[in-house]
N, CA, C and O atoms as a GROMACS GRO file, in nm:
protein
  324
    1MET      N    1  -1.739   1.526   0.316
    1MET     CA    2  -1.705   1.617   0.210
    1MET      C    3  -1.554   1.635   0.197
    1MET      O    4  -1.503   1.660   0.088
    2GLY      N    5  -1.482   1.624   0.309
    2GLY     CA    6  -1.338   1.639   0.307
    2GLY      C    7  -1.270   1.539   0.216
    2GLY      O    8  -1.168   1.570   0.155
    3ARG      N    9  -1.324   1.419   0.207
    3ARG     CA   10  -1.266   1.316   0.122
    3ARG      C   11  -1.269   1.358  -0.025
    3ARG      O   12  -1.176   1.330  -0.100
    4GLY      N   13  -1.376   1.424  -0.066
    4GLY     CA   14  -1.388   1.470  -0.204
    4GLY      C   15  -1.280   1.571  -0.239
    4GLY      O   16  -1.224   1.566  -0.348
    5TRP      N   17  -1.252   1.663  -0.147
    5TRP     CA   18  -1.147   1.762  -0.172
    5TRP      C   19  -1.010   1.697  -0.175
    5TRP      O   20  -0.925   1.739  -0.253
    6ASP      N   21  -0.988   1.596  -0.091
    6ASP     CA   22  -0.860   1.524  -0.093
    6ASP      C   23  -0.841   1.456  -0.228
    6ASP      O   24  -0.730   1.454  -0.282
    7ASP      N   25  -0.949   1.399  -0.281
    7ASP     CA   26  -0.941   1.332  -0.410
    7ASP      C   27  -0.907   1.432  -0.521
    7ASP      O   28  -0.823   1.405  -0.606
    8VAL      N   29  -0.973   1.548  -0.518
    8VAL     CA   30  -0.946   1.652  -0.618
    8VAL      C   31  -0.802   1.700  -0.604
    8VAL      O   32  -0.731   1.715  -0.703
    9ALA      N   33  -0.760   1.726  -0.481
    9ALA     CA   34  -0.622   1.772  -0.458
    9ALA      C   35  -0.522   1.667  -0.504
    9ALA      O   36  -0.420   1.701  -0.565
   10GLY      N   37  -0.550   1.541  -0.475
   10GLY     CA   38  -0.461   1.433  -0.518
   10GLY      C   39  -0.449   1.426  -0.669
   10GLY      O   40  -0.339   1.409  -0.721
   11ARG      N   41  -0.560   1.440  -0.738
   11ARG     CA   42  -0.557   1.436  -0.885
   11ARG      C   43  -0.483   1.556  -0.943
   11ARG      O   44  -0.408   1.542  -1.040
   12LEU      N   45  -0.503   1.674  -0.885
   12LEU     CA   46  -0.430   1.792  -0.932
   12LEU      C   47  -0.280   1.777  -0.907
   12LEU      O   48  -0.200   1.814  -0.992
   13LEU      N   49  -0.243   1.724  -0.792
   13LEU     CA   50  -0.102   1.702  -0.762
   13LEU      C   51  -0.041   1.597  -0.855
   13LEU      O   52   0.075   1.607  -0.894
   14LEU      N   53  -0.119   1.497  -0.890
   14LEU     CA   54  -0.072   1.397  -0.985
   14LEU      C   55  -0.048   1.463  -1.120
   14LEU      O   56   0.055   1.436  -1.184
   15ARG      N   57  -0.138   1.548  -1.166
   15ARG     CA   58  -0.120   1.618  -1.293
   15ARG      C   59   0.007   1.705  -1.287
   15ARG      O   60   0.083   1.710  -1.384
   16LEU      N   61   0.029   1.772  -1.174
   16LEU     CA   62   0.150   1.852  -1.158
   16LEU      C   63   0.275   1.763  -1.168
   16LEU      O   64   0.373   1.800  -1.233
   17ALA      N   65   0.271   1.648  -1.105
   17ALA     CA   66   0.384   1.555  -1.112
   17ALA      C   67   0.410   1.512  -1.256
   17ALA      O   68   0.525   1.501  -1.297
   18VAL      N   69   0.304   1.488  -1.333
   18VAL     CA   70   0.318   1.448  -1.473
   18VAL      C   71   0.381   1.561  -1.555
   18VAL      O   72   0.472   1.537  -1.634
   19VAL      N   73   0.333   1.683  -1.536
   19VAL     CA   74   0.388   1.797  -1.610
   19VAL      C   75   0.536   1.815  -1.578
   19VAL      O   76   0.618   1.834  -1.668
   20LEU      N   77   0.570   1.808  -1.450
   20LEU     CA   78   0.710   1.824  -1.410
   20LEU      C   79   0.796   1.710  -1.463
   20LEU      O   80   0.912   1.730  -1.500
   21HIS      N   81   0.739   1.591  -1.467
   21HIS     CA   82   0.812   1.474  -1.516
   21HIS      C   83   0.848   1.490  -1.664
   21HIS      O   84   0.955   1.448  -1.708
   22ARG      N   85   0.758   1.549  -1.738
   22ARG     CA   86   0.777   1.559  -1.883
   22ARG      C   87   0.852   1.685  -1.926
   22ARG      O   88   0.887   1.699  -2.043
   23ALA      N   89   0.877   1.776  -1.834
   23ALA     CA   90   0.938   1.905  -1.869
   23ALA      C   91   1.078   1.919  -1.811
   23ALA      O   92   1.108   2.020  -1.746
   24VAL      N   93   1.163   1.821  -1.833
   24VAL     CA   94   1.298   1.827  -1.776
   24VAL      C   95   1.400   1.859  -1.884
   24VAL      O   96   1.389   1.814  -1.998
   25ALA      N   97   1.501   1.938  -1.846
   25ALA     CA   98   1.610   1.971  -1.938
   25ALA      C   99   1.733   2.011  -1.856
   25ALA      O  100   1.719   2.079  -1.754
   26GLY      N  101   1.851   1.970  -1.899
   26GLY     CA  102   1.974   2.004  -1.829
   26GLY      C  103   1.988   1.929  -1.698
   26GLY      O  104   1.889   1.901  -1.631
   27ARG      N  105   2.111   1.896  -1.661
   27ARG     CA  106   2.135   1.814  -1.542
   27ARG      C  107   2.084   1.878  -1.412
   27ARG      O  108   2.014   1.813  -1.335
   28ALA      N  109   2.118   2.006  -1.389
   28ALA     CA  110   2.073   2.073  -1.267
   28ALA      C  111   1.921   2.088  -1.266
   28ALA      O  112   1.856   2.069  -1.164
   29ALA      N  113   1.865   2.124  -1.383
   29ALA     CA  114   1.721   2.138  -1.393
   29ALA      C  115   1.652   2.005  -1.371
   29ALA      O  116   1.546   1.998  -1.307
   30VAL      N  117   1.710   1.898  -1.424
   30VAL     CA  118   1.652   1.765  -1.407
   30VAL      C  119   1.641   1.732  -1.259
   30VAL      O  120   1.536   1.685  -1.213
   31GLU      N  121   1.747   1.756  -1.185
   31GLU     CA  122   1.745   1.724  -1.042
   31GLU      C  123   1.644   1.808  -0.966
   31GLU      O  124   1.571   1.755  -0.882
   32ARG      N  125   1.637   1.937  -0.996
   32ARG     CA  126   1.540   2.025  -0.928
   32ARG      C  127   1.397   1.985  -0.962
   32ARG      O  128   1.312   1.972  -0.874
   33ILE      N  129   1.372   1.965  -1.090
   33ILE     CA  130   1.236   1.933  -1.133
   33ILE      C  131   1.194   1.795  -1.082
   33ILE      O  132   1.080   1.776  -1.041
   34GLN      N  133   1.287   1.698  -1.086
   34GLN     CA  134   1.254   1.566  -1.035
   34GLN      C  135   1.227   1.570  -0.886
   34GLN      O  136   1.140   1.497  -0.837
   35ALA      N  137   1.298   1.653  -0.812
   35ALA     CA  138   1.271   1.667  -0.669
   35ALA      C  139   1.130   1.723  -0.646
   35ALA      O  140   1.058   1.677  -0.558
   36ARG      N  141   1.092   1.823  -0.728
   36ARG     CA  142   0.956   1.878  -0.718
   36ARG      C  143   0.852   1.775  -0.760
   36ARG      O  144   0.747   1.762  -0.696
   37ARG      N  145   0.883   1.702  -0.868
   37ARG     CA  146   0.791   1.598  -0.915
   37ARG      C  147   0.771   1.493  -0.806
   37ARG      O  148   0.658   1.451  -0.779
   38ASN      N  149   0.880   1.450  -0.744
   38ASN     CA  150   0.872   1.348  -0.641
   38ASN      C  151   0.793   1.398  -0.520
   38ASN      O  152   0.718   1.322  -0.459
   39ALA      N  153   0.809   1.526  -0.486
   39ALA     CA  154   0.732   1.583  -0.376
   39ALA      C  155   0.583   1.586  -0.411
   39ALA      O  156   0.498   1.554  -0.328
   40ALA      N  157   0.552   1.624  -0.535
   40ALA     CA  158   0.411   1.625  -0.579
   40ALA      C  159   0.355   1.483  -0.581
   40ALA      O  160   0.239   1.462  -0.546
   41LEU      N  161   0.438   1.387  -0.621
   41LEU     CA  162   0.397   1.247  -0.623
   41LEU      C  163   0.365   1.199  -0.482
   41LEU      O  164   0.264   1.132  -0.461
   42ARG      N  165   0.452   1.232  -0.387
   42ARG     CA  166   0.428   1.193  -0.247
   42ARG      C  167   0.300   1.258  -0.194
   42ARG      O  168   0.221   1.194  -0.125
   43SER      N  169   0.280   1.385  -0.226
   43SER     CA  170   0.160   1.456  -0.181
   43SER      C  171   0.033   1.395  -0.239
   43SER      O  172  -0.067   1.379  -0.169
   44ALA      N  173   0.038   1.361  -0.368
   44ALA     CA  174  -0.079   1.298  -0.431
   44ALA      C  175  -0.109   1.164  -0.363
   44ALA      O  176  -0.225   1.132  -0.339
   45HIS      N  177  -0.006   1.088  -0.333
   45HIS     CA  178  -0.025   0.959  -0.267
   45HIS      C  179  -0.083   0.977  -0.126
   45HIS      O  180  -0.169   0.901  -0.084
   46GLU      N  181  -0.034   1.078  -0.055
   46GLU     CA  182  -0.085   1.106   0.080
   46GLU      C  183  -0.233   1.144   0.077
   46GLU      O  184  -0.304   1.127   0.176
   47ARG      N  185  -0.279   1.194  -0.036
   47ARG     CA  186  -0.419   1.234  -0.049
   47ARG      C  187  -0.505   1.127  -0.115
   47ARG      O  188  -0.616   1.154  -0.161
   48GLY      N  189  -0.452   1.004  -0.118
   48GLY     CA  190  -0.535   0.892  -0.157
   48GLY      C  191  -0.515   0.836  -0.296
   48GLY      O  192  -0.586   0.744  -0.335
   49MET      N  193  -0.421   0.888  -0.373
   49MET     CA  194  -0.398   0.834  -0.507
   49MET      C  195  -0.322   0.702  -0.495
   49MET      O  196  -0.217   0.698  -0.432
   50PRO      N  197  -0.373   0.595  -0.555
   50PRO     CA  198  -0.306   0.465  -0.545
   50PRO      C  199  -0.180   0.457  -0.632
   50PRO      O  200  -0.170   0.524  -0.734
   51VAL      N  201  -0.086   0.374  -0.589
   51VAL     CA  202   0.041   0.358  -0.659
   51VAL      C  203   0.022   0.319  -0.806
   51VAL      O  204   0.088   0.378  -0.892
   52PRO      N  205  -0.065   0.222  -0.838
   52PRO     CA  206  -0.080   0.187  -0.980
   52PRO      C  207  -0.123   0.304  -1.068
   52PRO      O  208  -0.078   0.317  -1.182
   53GLU      N  209  -0.210   0.389  -1.017
   53GLU     CA  210  -0.256   0.504  -1.094
   53GLU      C  211  -0.144   0.608  -1.108
   53GLU      O  212  -0.128   0.668  -1.215
   54LEU      N  213  -0.066   0.628  -1.003
   54LEU     CA  214   0.048   0.720  -1.009
   54LEU      C  215   0.148   0.671  -1.114
   54LEU      O  216   0.195   0.749  -1.197
   55ALA      N  217   0.180   0.542  -1.108
   55ALA     CA  218   0.277   0.484  -1.202
   55ALA      C  219   0.228   0.493  -1.346
   55ALA      O  220   0.305   0.527  -1.436
   56ALA      N  221   0.102   0.463  -1.368
   56ALA     CA  222   0.047   0.466  -1.504
   56ALA      C  223   0.048   0.608  -1.561
   56ALA      O  224   0.080   0.627  -1.678
   57ALA      N  225   0.013   0.705  -1.478
   57ALA     CA  226   0.009   0.844  -1.526
   57ALA      C  227   0.147   0.896  -1.564
   57ALA      O  228   0.162   0.974  -1.657
   58LEU      N  229   0.248   0.852  -1.490
   58LEU     CA  230   0.384   0.898  -1.516
   58LEU      C  231   0.458   0.809  -1.616
   58LEU      O  232   0.565   0.846  -1.665
   59GLY      N  233   0.404   0.693  -1.645
   59GLY     CA  234   0.471   0.599  -1.735
   59GLY      C  235   0.592   0.534  -1.670
   59GLY      O  236   0.689   0.501  -1.738
   60LEU      N  237   0.585   0.517  -1.539
   60LEU     CA  238   0.695   0.457  -1.463
   60LEU      C  239   0.648   0.327  -1.399
   60LEU      O  240   0.528   0.302  -1.393
   61SER      N  241   0.741   0.246  -1.353
   61SER     CA  242   0.703   0.121  -1.290
   61SER      C  243   0.650   0.148  -1.148
   61SER      O  244   0.686   0.248  -1.085
   62GLU      N  245   0.565   0.058  -1.100
   62GLU     CA  246   0.513   0.072  -0.965
   62GLU      C  247   0.625   0.062  -0.862
   62GLU      O  248   0.621   0.129  -0.760
   63GLY      N  249   0.724  -0.022  -0.890
   63GLY     CA  250   0.838  -0.035  -0.800
   63GLY      C  251   0.914   0.097  -0.786
   63GLY      O  252   0.956   0.134  -0.677
   64TRP      N  253   0.931   0.167  -0.898
   64TRP     CA  254   1.000   0.296  -0.896
   64TRP      C  255   0.921   0.395  -0.812
   64TRP      O  256   0.978   0.467  -0.730
   65VAL      N  257   0.789   0.399  -0.833
   65VAL     CA  258   0.704   0.492  -0.758
   65VAL      C  259   0.710   0.460  -0.609
   65VAL      O  260   0.717   0.551  -0.527
   66ARG      N  261   0.707   0.333  -0.574
   66ARG     CA  262   0.716   0.294  -0.432
   66ARG      C  263   0.848   0.340  -0.370
   66ARG      O  264   0.852   0.382  -0.255
   67LYS      N  265   0.958   0.330  -0.447
   67LYS     CA  266   1.087   0.377  -0.395
   67LYS      C  267   1.084   0.527  -0.369
   67LYS      O  268   1.135   0.574  -0.267
   68VAL      N  269   1.025   0.603  -0.459
   68VAL     CA  270   1.013   0.747  -0.440
   68VAL      C  271   0.928   0.776  -0.317
   68VAL      O  272   0.963   0.863  -0.236
   69LEU      N  273   0.818   0.705  -0.302
   69LEU     CA  274   0.730   0.728  -0.187
   69LEU      C  275   0.799   0.694  -0.056
   69LEU      O  276   0.767   0.752   0.048
   70ASN      N  277   0.893   0.601  -0.060
   70ASN     CA  278   0.966   0.563   0.060
   70ASN      C  279   1.090   0.649   0.083
   70ASN      O  280   1.163   0.628   0.180
   71GLY      N  281   1.113   0.747  -0.005
   71GLY     CA  282   1.224   0.839   0.012
   71GLY      C  283   1.356   0.792  -0.044
   71GLY      O  284   1.459   0.855  -0.020
   72ARG      N  285   1.356   0.681  -0.117
   72ARG     CA  286   1.480   0.633  -0.178
   72ARG      C  287   1.491   0.688  -0.318
   72ARG      O  288   1.392   0.723  -0.381
   73ARG      N  289   1.614   0.696  -0.367
   73ARG     CA  290   1.638   0.747  -0.502
   73ARG      C  291   1.658   0.630  -0.597
   73ARG      O  292   1.758   0.559  -0.588
   74PRO      N  293   1.562   0.607  -0.689
   74PRO     CA  294   1.576   0.497  -0.785
   74PRO      C  295   1.685   0.525  -0.886
   74PRO      O  296   1.717   0.640  -0.915
   75SER      N  297   1.742   0.418  -0.940
   75SER     CA  298   1.845   0.436  -1.042
   75SER      C  299   1.780   0.470  -1.176
   75SER      O  300   1.660   0.450  -1.195
   76VAL      N  301   1.858   0.522  -1.267
   76VAL     CA  302   1.808   0.567  -1.398
   76VAL      C  303   1.745   0.452  -1.474
   76VAL      O  304   1.643   0.472  -1.541
   77GLU      N  305   1.803   0.334  -1.466
   77GLU     CA  306   1.752   0.219  -1.541
   77GLU      C  307   1.609   0.184  -1.500
   77GLU      O  308   1.534   0.127  -1.580
   78GLU      N  309   1.571   0.216  -1.377
   78GLU     CA  310   1.438   0.179  -1.329
   78GLU      C  311   1.332   0.281  -1.365
   78GLU      O  312   1.213   0.256  -1.342
   79GLU      N  313   1.370   0.395  -1.422
   79GLU     CA  314   1.272   0.500  -1.446
   79GLU      C  315   1.172   0.469  -1.554
   79GLU      O  316   1.059   0.518  -1.548
   80THR      N  317   1.207   0.390  -1.654
   80THR     CA  318   1.112   0.360  -1.761
   80THR      C  319   1.051   0.223  -1.740
   80THR      O  320   1.112   0.134  -1.682
   81VAL      N  321   0.931   0.210  -1.790
   81VAL     CA  322   0.858   0.083  -1.775
   81VAL      C  323   0.899  -0.011  -1.884
   81VAL      O  324   0.849  -0.123  -1.890
   0.00000   0.00000   0.00000
């Protein structure tokens, strides 16, 4: 039963990452929100969400998502697919 809750939690965290990704404004806000988005993205992945699904939901490349999951900061050019 624990696996089911992890899946639900992962999907909710993915939705949170999507909302944060789409709601950015201003340079300082962008950095704060992207940090929160990246944390939610990592949490969703830890709970079983696959990289292709994370990338598709955010509209980002799989390579970019993998860099975030590994703790590296991708460049701006890599953010869009």
